[in-house]
SEVOTOR-602678 format. One line per 2 residues: number of its first residue (from 1); their letters; for each residue x, y, z of C-alpha. Coordinates in steps of 0.001 Angstrom, whole numbers, plus 500000, padded with zeros to 6 digits. Example, Ala and Ser with C-alpha at 12.3 -4.5 7.8 and 13.67 -1.06 7.14 Angstrom:
BEGIN
1	as	512300,495500,507800  513670,498940,507140;
***
This chain:
BEGIN
1	xx	225081,917149,243901  227324,915669,241209;
3	xx	229900,914441,243800  228877,912376,246802;
5	xx	229621,914025,250132  231120,910768,251417;
7	xx	233762,910935,248661  235106,914123,250303;
9	xx	235887,912274,253538  239645,911389,253845;
11	xx	240369,907862,252497  241650,906604,255857;
13	xx	238230,907146,257445  236440,905567,254479;
15	xx	238674,902458,254722  238086,902095,258456;
17	xx	234330,902546,257872  234403,899779,255239;
19	xx	236255,897486,257665  233594,898062,260307;
21	xx	230852,897303,257739  232618,894059,256749;
23	xx	232851,892939,260369  229159,893500,261065;
25	xx	226027,891927,259689  223890,894920,258644;
27	xx	221078,892957,256970  218133,891322,258688;
29	xx	217705,887544,258280  214924,888117,255724;
31	xx	217101,890520,253740  220004,888060,253852;
33	xx	217829,885296,252436  216495,887588,249696;
35	xx	220039,888731,248786  221241,885137,248532;
37	xx	218314,884124,246335  218889,887042,243980;
39	xx	222630,886409,243732  222165,882695,242998;
41	xx	219182,883030,240672  219507,880853,237569;
43	xx	217215,883070,235483  217974,886638,234362;
45	xx	216784,889243,236838  214049,891673,235947;
47	xx	214613,895403,236272  212774,895444,239602;
49	xx	214811,892498,240926  218095,894060,239776;
51	xx	217206,897312,241520  216345,895392,244693;
53	xx	219696,893541,244497  221638,896797,244158;
55	xx	219899,898241,247219  220687,895157,249361;
57	xx	224349,895037,248275  224801,898745,248997;
59	xx	223191,898366,252432  225431,895394,253325;
61	xx	228572,897404,252471  227563,900689,254083;
63	xx	229294,901545,257367  228018,903814,260159;
65	xx	230032,906828,258963  228686,906575,255439;
67	xx	225140,906244,256773  225576,909404,258872;
69	xx	227014,911336,255923  224119,910191,253726;
71	xx	221641,911739,256168  223551,915027,256038;
73	xx	223707,914793,252245  219924,914369,251991;
75	xx	219440,917647,253832  221964,919393,251599;
77	xx	220181,918077,248512  216846,919328,249847;
79	xx	218443,922736,250488  219885,922806,246948;
81	xx	216527,921828,245445  214866,924614,247415;
83	xx	217372,927126,246062  216698,925933,242512;
85	xx	212939,926178,243084  213298,929748,244354;
87	xx	214736,930655,240977  211999,928709,239146;
89	xx	209330,930440,241235  210169,933724,239543;
91	xx	208574,932506,236289  204932,931520,235761;
93	xx	205936,928629,233482  208025,926860,236154;
95	xx	206753,928144,239505  205167,925927,242147;
97	xx	201324,925840,242161  201139,927823,245414;
99	xx	203082,930705,243798  200611,931184,240922;
101	xx	198143,933447,242809  201023,935579,244147;
103	xx	202389,936216,240654  198838,936903,239517;
105	xx	198424,939431,242322  201631,941187,241296;
107	xx	200324,941800,237768  196723,942488,238835;
109	xx	195234,939215,237604  191619,938656,238700;
111	xx	190603,935037,239195  187419,933665,237633;
113	xx	185446,930437,237956  187063,929018,234830;
115	xx	183977,927191,233536  185241,926908,229961;
117	xx	187979,924360,229340  190124,927053,227695;
119	xx	190423,929058,230921  190379,926345,233596;
121	xx	194183,926414,234032  195264,929286,236342;
123	xx	198902,928957,235262  198157,929585,231586;
125	xx	195640,932285,232479  198202,934267,234470;
127	xx	200760,933652,231722  198401,934981,229056;
129	xx	197671,938118,231049  200910,939779,229957;
131	xx	200200,939019,226301  196692,940424,226634;
133	xx	197981,943548,228381  200220,944305,225422;
135	xx	197122,944335,223171  194802,945914,225716;
137	xx	192120,948110,224194  192022,946367,220818;
139	xx	188840,944760,219607  190653,941475,218888;
141	xx	191550,941095,222560  187913,941545,223545;
143	xx	186833,938989,220941  189451,936450,222041;
145	xx	188508,936927,225692  184833,936363,224910;
147	xx	185624,933201,222942  187994,931708,225519;
149	xx	186138,932638,228695  182712,931437,227529;
151	xx	183818,928581,225272  181284,929749,222673;
153	xx	181557,931383,219291  182155,935118,219673;
155	xx	182541,938252,217581  183242,941785,218800;
157	xx	181870,944776,216887  182876,948414,217320;
159	xx	179559,950115,216709  181078,953436,215651;
161	xx	182230,951727,212447  178673,950965,211337;
163	xx	176970,954177,212425  175114,956054,209706;
165	xx	176295,959647,209471  176602,962421,206931;
167	xx	179781,962863,204909  182184,965727,205397;
169	xx	182792,966999,201886  186465,967791,202550;
171	xx	187098,964246,203806  184876,961811,201930;
173	xx	184876,958181,203069  184028,956165,199966;
175	xx	182844,953039,201780  180734,954789,204409;
177	xx	177147,954729,203177  174136,956145,204934;
179	xx	171775,953849,203016  172542,950116,202918;
181	xx	173842,948484,199769  171186,945889,198916;
183	xx	172537,944788,195545  173949,941555,196980;
185	xx	172405,938951,199260  174938,939336,202085;
187	xx	173727,942678,203509  170164,941417,203845;
189	xx	171200,937980,205054  173380,939310,207893;
191	xx	171242,942341,208733  170377,941141,212280;
193	xx	173683,939468,213102  177050,940547,214385;
195	xx	178443,940357,210842  176094,943007,209459;
197	xx	177760,946019,207862  174498,947872,207335;
199	xx	174666,951404,208732  172716,951913,211948;
201	xx	171192,954997,213503  172682,956014,216810;
203	xx	171077,954674,220001  171950,956619,223157;
205	xx	170224,954321,225650  172102,952268,228223;
207	xx	174344,949731,226471  174524,947484,229527;
209	xx	171036,946083,228901  171746,942486,227869;
211	xx	170620,941123,224548  169946,944460,222847;
213	xx	172526,946088,220523  172918,949819,221182;
215	xx	174868,951361,218269  176737,954349,219613;
217	xx	180190,955857,219276  181432,954556,222639;
219	xx	179671,951158,222527  181074,947749,221667;
221	xx	178893,944710,221061  180001,941195,221999;
223	xx	177947,938689,219970  177820,935141,221337;
225	xx	176754,931858,219707  175926,929546,222621;
227	xx	174272,926838,220514  176729,924163,219470;
229	xx	177046,922177,216240  177181,918395,216766;
231	xx	178279,915998,214058  176745,912901,212488;
233	xx	179290,911000,210379  178154,908675,207599;
235	xx	174595,908652,208852  171640,907047,207106;
237	xx	169166,909545,205628  165473,908743,205873;
239	xx	163615,908102,202628  160154,909646,202455;
241	xx	157045,907536,202134  155817,909659,199213;
243	xx	158819,909190,196924  161900,906948,196884;
245	xx	163867,909889,195460  163369,912207,198451;
247	xx	165337,911972,201688  165724,913795,204974;
249	xx	169017,914124,206815  167364,913379,210160;
251	xx	167458,909717,211147  163930,910189,212539;
253	xx	162570,911538,209253  161750,915093,210324;
255	xx	162662,918436,208825  165674,919731,210716;
257	xx	167969,922656,209827  171612,921842,209210;
259	xx	174403,923643,211049  178000,924291,210154;
261	xx	180856,923698,212559  183081,926528,213724;
263	xx	186545,926732,212164  189102,927832,214746;
265	xx	190742,931246,214371  193882,930011,216080;
267	xx	195472,931279,219257  196028,934177,219518;
269	xx	193567,935435,216942  194942,937822,214342;
271	xx	191790,938666,212406  188154,939193,213466;
273	xx	185760,936276,213334  183887,935587,210126;
275	xx	180726,933474,209667  182833,930316,209253;
277	xx	184322,930788,212726  181050,930422,214654;
279	xx	178503,927558,214789  175400,928710,212977;
281	xx	172600,927366,210760  173771,926473,207272;
283	xx	171289,928400,205144  170553,928026,201439;
285	xx	172182,931303,200439  175296,930624,202501;
287	xx	175765,927088,201193  174980,928063,197598;
289	xx	177604,930809,197586  180125,928473,199165;
291	xx	179485,925573,196759  180260,927840,193814;
293	xx	183889,927873,194990  184189,924244,193939;
295	xx	187181,922555,195542  187745,925683,197651;
297	xx	184476,925292,199529  184556,925844,203289;
299	xx	181432,923927,204264  181407,920878,201978;
301	xx	183744,917891,201814  185381,915214,203935;
303	xx	185867,916563,207450  183780,919652,206678;
305	xx	180263,920501,207822  178439,918618,205048;
307	xx	179193,915649,202814  177091,913343,200608;
309	xx	178204,909868,199598  176636,907760,196843;
311	xx	177776,904143,196602  180455,905035,199128;
313	xx	181915,907777,196895  181907,911454,197859;
315	xx	179909,913632,195481  181922,916656,194418;
317	xx	180477,920188,194781  179789,920462,191040;
319	xx	177392,917505,191256  175196,919230,193852;
321	xx	172736,922078,193654  171277,924024,196561;
323	xx	167517,924416,196158  164381,925372,198027;
325	xx	162579,922047,198357  159835,923348,200639;
327	xx	156183,923332,199776  152852,923967,201521;
329	xx	151852,921507,204237  155201,919764,204160;
331	xx	155129,918899,200469  158171,919005,198183;
333	xx	158739,921471,195352  161467,922005,192736;
335	xx	162275,918302,192442  164895,917421,189797;
337	xx	163976,915766,186507  165536,912563,185247;
339	xx	167666,914635,182851  169006,916868,185617;
341	xx	172771,917512,185337  173035,917323,189119;
343	xx	173344,914148,191170  171410,915636,194104;
345	xx	169569,918750,195294  170070,919890,198894;
347	xx	167898,922108,201077  169922,922861,204244;
349	xx	167153,924951,205803  164911,921875,206029;
351	xx	167544,919151,205922  166179,917632,202698;
353	xx	167771,915830,199739  166167,915180,196339;
355	xx	167686,912807,193780  166793,912591,190089;
357	xx	164451,909672,189384  166029,906500,188057;
359	xx	164835,904276,185216  162004,901835,185826;
361	xx	163104,898670,187563  166156,900300,189138;
363	xx	166584,901586,192669  168456,904575,193986;
365	xx	172101,903851,194908  172896,903782,198658;
367	xx	173140,907262,200110  175073,908293,203237;
369	xx	175368,911767,204759  177693,913560,207133;
371	xx	176308,916732,208648  175957,918831,211806;
373	xx	172825,919549,213826  172307,922272,216401;
375	xx	171838,921639,220103  172656,923275,223392;
377	xx	174806,920678,225142  176442,917235,224873;
379	xx	173336,915366,225971  171145,912563,224706;
381	xx	173820,910759,222700  176162,912010,220025;
383	xx	179632,911833,218569  181083,913870,221425;
385	xx	183396,912209,223962  181673,909662,226204;
387	xx	184613,907380,226970  184771,908275,230711;
389	xx	181206,906970,231168  181969,903493,229813;
391	xx	181907,900637,232320  183451,897820,230249;
393	xx	186880,898721,228880  188447,895290,228292;
395	xx	188231,894578,224545  187852,890866,225269;
397	xx	184385,891447,226728  183098,893945,224126;
399	xx	180901,892539,221343  180987,894845,218324;
401	xx	178040,895134,215971  176849,897367,213167;
403	xx	176959,897597,209398  179152,895625,207009;
405	xx	180715,892343,208158  179899,893011,211818;
407	xx	177081,890981,213394  173595,892416,213659;
409	xx	172240,893732,216948  170246,890535,217535;
411	xx	173288,888360,216786  175478,890498,219032;
413	xx	172938,890149,221849  173010,886358,221495;
415	xx	176813,886366,221539  176939,888640,224580;
417	xx	174525,886479,226555  176804,883504,225950;
419	xx	179777,885350,227453  178070,885731,230838;
421	xx	179142,882174,231637  182725,883449,232128;
423	xx	182380,887190,232784  179824,889263,234705;
425	xx	180259,892543,232780  179720,892492,229005;
427	xx	179283,895334,226508  177522,895430,223133;
429	xx	178971,898292,221085  177500,899732,217875;
431	xx	180344,901016,215719  178785,903706,213494;
433	xx	176168,906453,213293  173755,904611,211038;
435	xx	170045,903922,211471  169045,900404,212489;
437	xx	165452,899320,211887  164725,896247,213980;
439	xx	162302,893741,212514  161260,892166,215809;
441	xx	161072,892965,219495  164158,892754,221688;
443	xx	163998,890803,224930  166964,890838,227318;
445	xx	167006,888448,230295  170138,888858,232428;
447	xx	171516,886158,234744  172367,886635,238409;
449	xx	174913,889427,238999  175272,890229,235282;
451	xx	175749,893724,233861  175078,894365,230164;
453	xx	176224,897690,228719  174421,898367,225432;
455	xx	176218,901365,224006  177419,903324,221001;
457	xx	181112,903517,220278  182771,906720,221401;
459	xx	182389,909020,218392  179213,907346,217078;
461	xx	175501,908250,217255  173368,905308,216094;
463	xx	169573,905454,215895  167528,902355,216769;
465	xx	163994,902093,215378  162129,899453,217358;
467	xx	159527,897106,215947  158317,896345,219465;
469	xx	159178,897236,223017  162576,896509,224569;
471	xx	161672,894085,227372  164224,894012,230195;
473	xx	164260,891259,232816  166927,889783,235019;
475	xx	167928,887859,238084  169190,889313,241353;
477	xx	171792,892130,241145  171548,892322,237343;
479	xx	171886,895648,235524  171299,897044,232039;
481	xx	173079,900215,230897  172059,902123,227758;
483	xx	174710,904609,226646  174863,906892,223604;
485	xx	171781,905540,221797  168866,907327,220122;
487	xx	165814,905059,220425  162464,905578,218718;
489	xx	159525,903569,217456  159777,902209,213937;
491	xx	157100,902714,211281  155293,899491,212277;
493	xx	155288,900034,216048  152277,901487,217825;
495	xx	150893,901353,221375  149100,898114,222060;
497	xx	149179,894862,224038  152684,893985,222803;
499	xx	154120,897490,223057  153304,899308,226275;
501	xx	156450,901470,226171  159728,901844,224331;
503	xx	161553,900274,227299  159533,897929,229502;
505	xx	160548,896092,232670  157701,893564,233178;
507	xx	156775,891819,236406  157948,888358,235353;
509	xx	160818,886848,233400  160253,884595,230372;
511	xx	160352,881492,232616  157533,882884,234774;
513	xx	159692,883783,237801  159728,887250,239321;
515	xx	161720,889914,237536  164529,890816,239956;
517	xx	166388,893275,237736  168266,895637,240054;
519	xx	169221,898663,237919  168183,900230,234629;
521	xx	170638,902982,233705  170294,905586,230936;
523	xx	173456,907581,230154  173705,909987,227180;
525	xx	170605,908297,225769  167481,909557,224024;
527	xx	164115,907824,224252  162224,910018,221806;
529	xx	159298,911740,223551  156076,910551,221970;
531	xx	157909,907449,220664  158657,909078,217319;
533	xx	158060,912297,215414  156213,913399,212320;
535	xx	157940,915279,209536  157191,918604,211226;
537	xx	158585,917418,214580  155233,916800,216266;
539	xx	155119,913604,218380  153275,910644,216858;
541	xx	152030,909144,220146  152163,912101,222559;
543	xx	150544,910296,225506  152508,907035,225276;
545	xx	155110,906402,228022  158719,905813,227036;
547	xx	159574,903769,230151  157315,901350,232041;
549	xx	158611,899888,235318  156536,897158,237008;
551	xx	158842,895109,239320  159533,896284,242854;
553	xx	163055,897132,243952  164189,898256,240488;
555	xx	166295,901442,240446  165932,903643,237347;
557	xx	168870,906012,236839  169414,908678,234211;
559	xx	172187,911164,233503  172584,913531,230543;
561	xx	169648,911891,228786  166412,912890,227063;
563	xx	163481,910697,228068  159794,910460,227330;
565	xx	157201,909927,230055  157949,907401,232829;
567	xx	155509,905082,234582  157088,903333,237578;
569	xx	155531,901357,240407  155738,902940,243846;
571	xx	158029,900128,245080  160788,901081,242624;
573	xx	163018,904188,242677  163900,906776,240017;
575	xx	166932,909090,240080  167442,911590,237259;
577	xx	170341,914044,236946  171033,916614,234203;
579	xx	168241,915137,232099  165051,916088,230274;
581	xx	161759,914347,231026  159325,915329,228279;
583	xx	155655,914326,228158  155264,916377,224903;
585	xx	152615,918692,226432  152174,920597,229703;
587	xx	148903,918779,230398  150241,915269,229746;
589	xx	151565,913037,232527  155349,912909,232630;
591	xx	155749,910734,235738  153332,908453,237559;
593	xx	152605,904870,238520  151555,902454,235737;
595	xx	148161,903558,234481  148339,906617,236719;
597	xx	146475,909096,234563  144254,909840,237564;
599	xx	145248,911001,241043  143027,908271,242512;
601	xx	145797,905725,241967  148982,905806,244128;
603	xx	151884,907885,242930  154888,906644,241024;
605	xx	158184,905492,242497  160087,907785,244884;
607	xx	161653,910392,242628  164955,912287,242791;
609	xx	165586,915134,240335  168872,917052,240235;
611	xx	169315,919630,237495  166402,918373,235382;
613	xx	163705,919891,233188  160330,918134,233338;
615	xx	157677,919024,230775  154389,917571,232027;
617	xx	152582,916563,235208  154156,914553,238046;
619	xx	152471,912301,240599  155080,910630,242810;
621	xx	154771,908593,245968  157624,910660,247401;
623	xx	159837,913488,246209  163106,912390,247799;
625	xx	164972,915429,246485  164198,917992,243806;
627	xx	167061,920435,243308  167972,923007,240625;
629	xx	165129,921750,238433  162255,923100,236369;
631	xx	158936,921283,236772  156706,922916,234172;
633	xx	153095,921775,233801  149468,922825,234006;
635	xx	146492,921358,235836  144229,919313,233560;
637	xx	141958,916256,233533  140798,916743,237143;
639	xx	144342,917316,238433  144219,920330,240785;
641	xx	147899,920996,240122  150689,919668,237924;
643	xx	152873,918336,240766  151644,916027,243535;
645	xx	153641,914123,246129  151747,911614,248260;
647	xx	154201,911835,251182  154674,915341,252550;
649	xx	156620,914506,255714  159705,913253,253846;
651	xx	161840,914734,251111  162854,918226,250088;
653	xx	162315,920575,247149  164931,923311,246774;
655	xx	166017,925950,244259  163438,924818,241705;
657	xx	160567,926148,239606  157199,924585,240504;
659	xx	153724,924691,238934  150992,926667,240626;
661	xx	149523,924989,243706  152167,922233,243772;
663	xx	151710,919671,246574  155238,919067,247827;
665	xx	157185,918414,251017  159151,921238,252595;
667	xx	160595,923801,250202  163616,926055,250196;
669	xx	163995,929035,247853  161695,927758,245133;
671	xx	159810,929790,242533  156140,928848,242166;
673	xx	154270,929724,239022  151616,932353,239515;
675	xx	149839,935106,237651  152250,937910,236650;
677	xx	155137,935993,238207  158365,934813,236494;
679	xx	158171,931785,234227  160790,929942,232165;
681	xx	161245,931201,228616  162434,928585,226131;
683	xx	163483,928905,222499  161599,925712,221602;
685	xx	159738,922989,223459  159685,920331,220722;
687	xx	162323,917619,220574  164515,917961,217475;
689	xx	164516,921752,217367  167985,923347,217702;
691	xx	166914,925347,220767  165065,922466,222439;
693	xx	164307,923574,226029  167170,926064,225918;
695	xx	166420,928929,228268  166428,932403,226788;
697	xx	168923,934877,228214  166016,937205,228958;
699	xx	164441,934790,231457  163871,936312,234877;
701	xx	167023,936078,237070  165071,934290,239816;
703	xx	164953,931313,237442  167995,931796,235232;
705	xx	170199,932417,238274  168038,930632,240822;
707	xx	170037,927407,241311  171971,926770,244496;
709	xx	175256,927907,242881  173809,930928,241082;
711	xx	173378,929044,237810  170230,928415,235832;
713	xx	167593,925926,236859  166861,922975,234629;
715	xx	168581,920333,232541  171301,922658,231261;
717	xx	172353,923774,234699  175628,921853,234295;
719	xx	176665,924220,231480  176861,927084,234020;
721	xx	175933,929700,231409  175364,932559,233919;
723	xx	178767,931829,235482  180355,932109,232054;
725	xx	178738,935512,231676  180124,936590,235060;
727	xx	183610,935433,234065  183301,937390,230832;
729	xx	182165,940527,232677  185246,940329,234948;
731	xx	187601,939982,232003  185930,942671,229879;
733	xx	186044,945164,232754  189821,944737,232866;
735	xx	190533,945073,229145  187869,947524,227960;
737	xx	189251,951007,227220  188119,953818,229499;
739	xx	184873,955429,228400  183595,952510,226335;
741	xx	180531,950418,227188  180041,946736,226430;
743	xx	176784,945012,225530  176452,941211,225245;
745	xx	174106,939950,222525  173175,936273,222140;
747	xx	172941,935261,218487  171880,931716,219330;
***
């Protein structure tokens, strides 16, 4: 109310009420003392103190009548607010949260899980329903629904527009051809994608079969790109050992196809998706045609999908040529001559760069690259958002390191260790996405109660190439956290006495005392399986463990990480969630005790797996909990099965895929591998491939929808891909015109 209710009381009653208030002491002794101190303060009052003074003065001058009227006024104000809210509740933009489902029910809105971030707000979803209803039945609505509900790239195709049919001579359609036009490269390049305009013969089979396009008059195809494109900004390309003029985009030196990022269509979409609107491999033909546009290129430039910098300067599109640099057995062909008019040749299919040779005695100028690679999820480190996982947020206790004037990693480690005298939690933060080749081993010895967070800056993806193992020791209650790093063996590192693993927690500290390190945490980190990779992606040391744990009481934790094989003593513990544990081959050992290649030795530390994919054999002292996971292995080297738990009376295995004959504690709704039984189907099983351990949509539903929440088993369970499909089916059923059938086709 704009006017106080007490002001409506006749003045005579207000005066008498004020007289009563003046004759009585309405403040407690403590309030009186506080009022006096505030009134006599020699320093200016803060806003909080001034507000407190106003409250005490008002209370000391308020009579019993005014207090009674204030209580009545509070109820009137609540009644007025309720009346105002009743009006606001008529509109989805301003209604109370409890009203949202009622408005949705009035307009026939069907709720979904809301897995994608674009549809996780019920208020906006109900609000958008009216807009979608106005465009119901149009192909753009179906395409926008598929994009928003799944969070993936999407394109809707009306199959009747690409059906091959004969022409009616009285109504000739000039651009409707029965035979495809193969004069350009586009028809052949897009022939198996959702952007193909090649005429198709009619297919009258059921269109509901997933993954198979059925061109028919009443059918509509929804093409989905579930693989994402993840950026690397100003990364360091890897020079080949054969020639100083040849580079690979990959920081690990392997051939890897480049991807292009999706350019948003806006909201709402007004035109169908084109190839630039979905994340897809950046092929030679596509990039070559785009580079010919010069400054109008869509894929090249600062902030685009690809950029090359020489001496810190961006090369313009006219200085680059797209070429096929492939050759037999990994060799290089079509290399430029010294007189080449181009500054560089690029092969996006293999992720290769070739520079013209320089004069004798000179070296190639520094080269930096920005590009995108394909992967299924934000996992294993990258330039995606990781800020919520950071432990140390106070800038005072963050030691920055990296290229340029920043200290080196070794210098930053020395500086961080010196800060533990005044603070127990310190972070070392690498600032860029470059490649760092260490020239010596790293040894970290943490004091009592210290926590060191060794991480990449949010928005960075550095690669560390070790010269020797990372030895981790510490005193009681100490902890090391690795976050956002890609770690691999350098060219001079090989298994031996001084390098038992990439990350090693030995029994003793440098001073000879017992290693009492409490926790070793991997978050958004990659320890390259097999230590490193060859140019074709094959592991260099396939049987070498990535992590070796020797001290008792040490807890190994992992989340959203990609790890090589683990060897951990039975007196430690290991807890992995939403991670990949890759031994590089089904017959290799992925988890065991140190030196546990044989089942004669005791099993490794008690193991907990939640939403993980394990490639290789497991021998654990105890399986504390295995849930929503895929444990894929074969029996070899005198192992009767690929999964053995020493303790069968404790622990639980639930909603998981197990190798044949697995020795486990009690199970609940698991799928065991057997002849002619379902098995996981992956696009690729080698680290570095775009579809690395990504489950095919055609995998048997007992595995792809076999998790406890109806999602897929394995490391990508947290993506909830089947739930996204269910959400899409609910939405498409509402907006698909009567008589039309929808088929969902995964392009990636």
